[in-house]
C-alpha positions in Angstrom: 1.0 19.1 -15.7 1.0 15.6 -17.2 -0.9 13.1 -15.1 -0.5 15.2 -11.9 2.3 13.3 -10.3 4.3 16.4 -9.3 1.1 18.1 -8.0 0.2 15.1 -5.9 3.8 14.9 -4.5 3.6 18.6 -3.6 0.3 18.3 -1.8 1.6 15.3 0.1 4.4 17.5 1.4 2.0 20.4 2.1 3.6 22.4 -0.7 2.1 24.6 -3.4 2.2 23.7 -7.1 1.3 25.3 -10.4 0.0 23.0 -13.1 -0.4 23.7 -16.8 -1.1 21.5 -19.8 -2.5 22.1 -23.2 -4.0 18.6 -23.5 -7.4 18.6 -21.8 -7.3 14.8 -21.1 -4.1 15.2 -19.0 -5.8 18.0 -17.1 -8.8 15.8 -16.4 -6.5 12.9 -15.3 -4.6 15.2 -13.0 -7.7 16.7 -11.5 -9.0 13.2 -10.6 -5.7 12.3 -8.9 -5.6 15.6 -7.0 -9.2 15.5 -5.9 -8.8 11.9 -4.8 -5.8 12.8 -2.7 -7.6 15.8 -1.2 -10.6 13.6 -0.3 -8.2 11.1 1.4 -6.6 13.9 3.4 -10.0 15.2 4.4 -11.1 11.8 5.6 -7.9 11.3 7.5 -8.4 14.6 9.4 -12.0 13.7 10.2 -10.9 10.3 11.5 -8.2 12.0 13.6 -10.7 14.4 15.1 -13.1 11.6 15.9 -10.4 9.6 17.7 -9.8 12.5 20.1 
């Protein structure tokens, strides 16, 4: 899983991913990056709907 770079790239391309790491700190870092991206995508969709 590392820092979540591959997961973030997959989500940006609307792809699925599987992440695994034995180091809990890497998992926490990846979760923060993934959640941040998902929040940005959600805000973008809300903005697009409001513009219509």
